Structures are given as structure tokens and as C-alpha cells.
N, C-alpha and C positions, 0 to 999 in steps of 0.2 A: 310940488304937497310939502303942507311944514311942516318934517315929523321929529317928533320930542323922544328924545330914545333913554331911557335907565340901562344904567351900566352897562354902556356905550364902550368898557375898555376891555372887559370881561369877555371869554370865551366865545361863545353865543351873540354876544352885543355886538364885536366888533368885528363880525362877517354879518353881521344885518348893518349894521355902520355903512359898511362899503363897500354892499349890494345899493343901498338906497342913493348914498352917494352915484355910485356909476350909473342912476338912473337919472339922474340929477336934479331927486328932490334936495329939498334945507333939510338939514339934519342939526338940529340942538342937541349936544351930547350933552347928558346932564350927568354927571361923576361929583366923588369925594373931591377929591383934588384935584383942579384944571390943569395942574401943571404937566398932568400925565400924560394931557391929548392937546398937541398942537395946533391949532386952528390951519384947516387947511380952505380949499373952494368947495365953499358951498354946505363947508362945517360952522356951525359956533357952539361954542364949548361955554357953558353953566356951571358953575360949583352948585348945589344943593344936596341936601340931605334926604335919599331916599323916605326915611323915618319922619323927615319934619314937613306935612300935609297943606302946613302955610309957606314953606318957602317950596315945594309943587309947584302949590295952583299958583303963583308970581309967576314961572317959569311957562309953564302951560299954559297958560292963556293965549290964545291967535293961533294954534296948531290945528292941523287938522285929523292929527292922530298921534298918541305916546303908545310904545311899544315898548315895556318894562322887561326888559332885562335882569332885572334884580333876582339876585342870590343871596344865601345865606350863608355859604360855603367858608367865610372869612369870621364867621364866628363863631362860639362854643356851644351858641343855645342857637342850633342850625335853627329850629323848627319855629324855638318861637319869634326869632330874631325877624325869620322870613314871611312868619304873617302879617307882627307888625309894621313889615315895610308895607307888605301885599294891602293890609287896610288902610294905609298913608296914601297909595298908592291910589288907591279905588276912591278915598274922600275925595283926593283932589281933581280924578276926573270926574265926578258926578257932581265937583262945585262949579267947576270950568264949563263941561260941557264936551271936554274934549272926550274925544273916540278910544278906545282904550283896547289895546292887543297882547299877551301877554304870553310869554314865552314858559308855558307849562312842562310837567314832569312825565313820562313812559308810566314812570308806577299806579297810576291810575287807567291804563288801559286795559281792559280785557282781552286774557287769555284764551278765554273759553265762555260762553252766556252764563253774566254774575259773578263771574272771577277776576278778581284784577290781579296783574302781575305783583304789582307789591306785595300781596295778601299768599303767592304762589312760598315758601319752601329755598327754592331755590335764589331769589332773591338776595342780594350783597346786602349783608348789615350794613356796613360803612356810608350806601347811601339812602338807607328807609327814613333818616331824620328828613332828608331835602325831601324826598317822595312824599312823606308823608303829609309835610309844609303845602307840597305842588296841590296834594287832596284835597287838603281841607281848603286850598284858595280856589278851585275850581267849584268845590261847593259854596263857598261863599259865592263865589257872582252870579254860583245857578240861581242864588237869593237876593239877588241884587237887580232887581227889573227896573234900576233910573238909571242905572250906569250902559252903555252903548257899549260891550263888550265881544270879545274873541280869544277862545285860550288856543293856542299850539302846542301840540305836542310833540315833540320826537320821538322817535320808533328807539326803542332800549337801546341801541347804537349808534351814534354821532361821531365823526372823527371830519378832521381834515381832509379834503381828499379833490376831487374835480366837477367845477361846475358844470351841470349839463343843461342847464334848465325844465327838466322833465322829474316828474314823478307823481306817485299813486297818491291819493286821499282815503282817508275811510272816517268813520267818527270815532266811534266810542274804542274798537276794536284793533288791536296789536293787527298792522300788515302784514301777512305771512307771503313768505319763499318758497322754493324749492326742498331747501334744508332747515326751513324754521325762520325767524323773525325778520324782515327785512332793513335794511340797515338805509342811512345815508348821510348824505357828505355833507358838512359843516357848512358849505359855498349853497347847496339845493336846499337846505334846511330856509338860509336868511332867502334866497330865491321865490321862496313859499311865502317867506314871510311879509315883504316887498309886496309882493301877485297881491295877498291877503289885503294891505293896507290900503292900494290901489283899486284893488275889486269888491269890496266887503261882501263878501258870497255867504260869510258864516255869522252872522249878526247875529248873536245873542247865540254863541256856539263853542263848544272845542269841536276840533280835529284834529287831527294827523298827518304827516306823509311820510313815505316812505320810496327811494328809489326803487 
């Protein structure tokens, strides 16, 4: 496949990039500073601003799927910056007809029917702006019928670990283990994302994964 990857040098984006390349896919890394990521076998590096829909359209044409690992962490207005970027990315996907996969947030997952993790008292204050942005982006996509989209939310805890290639899935609820919410390794999250790019099992849906 020809996969365009926004945020290819980030925490989750880097893992997705490595997983896609290991499977022999052609990956176009869309980054703000191409010098940060040397070209490699199967990897093409393109400079573009995620907030510039016209730039994105030019890069996305000819790809089978675009995976957005775009993050607003580097900006002081995390919520506003992230949503502006997502509007741009959605617009570019719509204009080019490229399927859109998005790294979602865990905050909008339900811990019990009708109660999202973000709305519980124990949700960390420092992650609220990011989580609110991801929740708003999910709502936006659900109201956008003319884009072929999928959102993959990580569980509340995602961390570097071991690639097992095994994971469980659910739709809108936190996946629980024996002692609370289950976690996932960064590597297995990337496996799940590239699996979805290949299989397209969750078109027009949000889903989550955990080990």
C-alpha cells in the first residue's frame, strides 16, 4: 500500500512508521521539518504543514490511506491547534478521496454506560485539553459522511514494550482486565493501526485495542 503518515516522528507516529515499513508498505512521512527524518528503504519524506489543507492535498494524492498521528502537544493552545489541524486533515482527505485513519484519544472511551473517562474526577488535569480535542475531532468525523474514516483510540495507558501482534478490540468502552483498565504496548498499537489500514474492518467507526 501507499500510506501517508502525518506526525511520523512522534511517539505513536514513529511506531506506526516502523510497523508499516516492516510490512513492505511505501510510507510517505509528512513532517514539518524533513531534515529530522532521513529517507530509508520504502520511506519518502515530504515537508508539509498539517494546518495547510492545500499542502496536504498535494501530498496525499495517489495514496491508499492517510494515517494521522497529528498532535497539538507542541502548541500552547492544545485544543484549538489540534482541532484546526484536524479540520485541515479532514478537508484534505475529503478533497483527495484518500481513506483517513486517526490516532484517537482514550478520554472519550466509556468506563461505564454513558460515562466517558474524560468526565471522571480522576482524569489527569494536564491531559484534559488534548482529550477534549480528540473527543471533539471524533464528533466532527461522526458528522462527516463524505469522508472514509476510522479512529483508533488507545487504552488509558500506552507505553513502549514488546510487539506480540496480539490485541483485543472494543468499540466505545475501555477494555478491562482483572485489576482495572487494560493497557497496550506502543508496538502492538501500531500493529493494530496497520492491520486496520490493510483490512478496513472499522470504516466509519471508532474502536479501541488493548493487550
